[in-house]
N, C-alpha and C positions, 0 to 999 in steps of 0.2 A: 467218817462223816457220811451220813445217809443222803442219797439224792432225793430231791423233792420232785414232785410231778412236773414242775416248771423246768427243772434241770433235765429231766428225762425227755421232755418234749423238745427242748432246745438241742439236746444231743441228737435226737432223731432227725431234726431239721438239718443240723450241721452234717450229719452222716449222709443225708441225701444230697446236700450241696457239695461236700468235699469228697465223698466216696469212701469215707471211713469214719469211725467214731473217735472224735478227739479225746485225748486223755484229760485235757484241761479246758475249762470254759473261760479262761482268762481272755479278755478281748485282744490283748497283744498277741497271744498265741494264735487265736483264730485269724487275725489279720495276716500273720506270717504264713499260715497255711493257705489263705486265699491268694497271697502274692506268689507263693511257690506253685500253686496250681495254675495260676495265670501264666507264669513263666514257662511251665511245662507245656501248656497249650500252644505257646508261641514257638517252641523248639521245633527245629526241622524234623520231618519224618524220616524214617529209614529209606523210603523210596526216593525222597529228595536228595539225601546224601548219596545214595547209590547212583543217581543220575549225575550228580555233581562230579563224581570221580570216574565216570564211565570212560572218559578219554584215556585215563591211565591204564585201565584194563585192556582197552582196544590197542594201545601202543604195545603192551606186553604180549598180547595175542599175535600181533603182526610180527614182532621180533621173533617169537617162537616159530611161527609158520615159515618165516624167511630162513631161519637157521636150519629147520628141518628140511626145507627144500634144497638148501646148499649142500647138506650132507647127502641127500638122495642123488644129486647130480654131480657130486665131486668126482666120481670115477670116470665121468665122461671127459673131464678136462685133464686127466693125468696121463 
């Protein structure tokens, strides 16, 4: 099935909006792509996730430093 000029224009507009050329011009498919893009925009960034779990990395770092320090001074207490 050949694309009409109107279909080509619509695909170009949708490509600009969605960031890719949709395979289907079905309104239900386009709505689904819009919903998925909106959900992706609301998803937390990697930086936010990194900050959220920073306390776990800090706890692991402290445990490592403490264990290393105990090994270094163990001969003083023997």
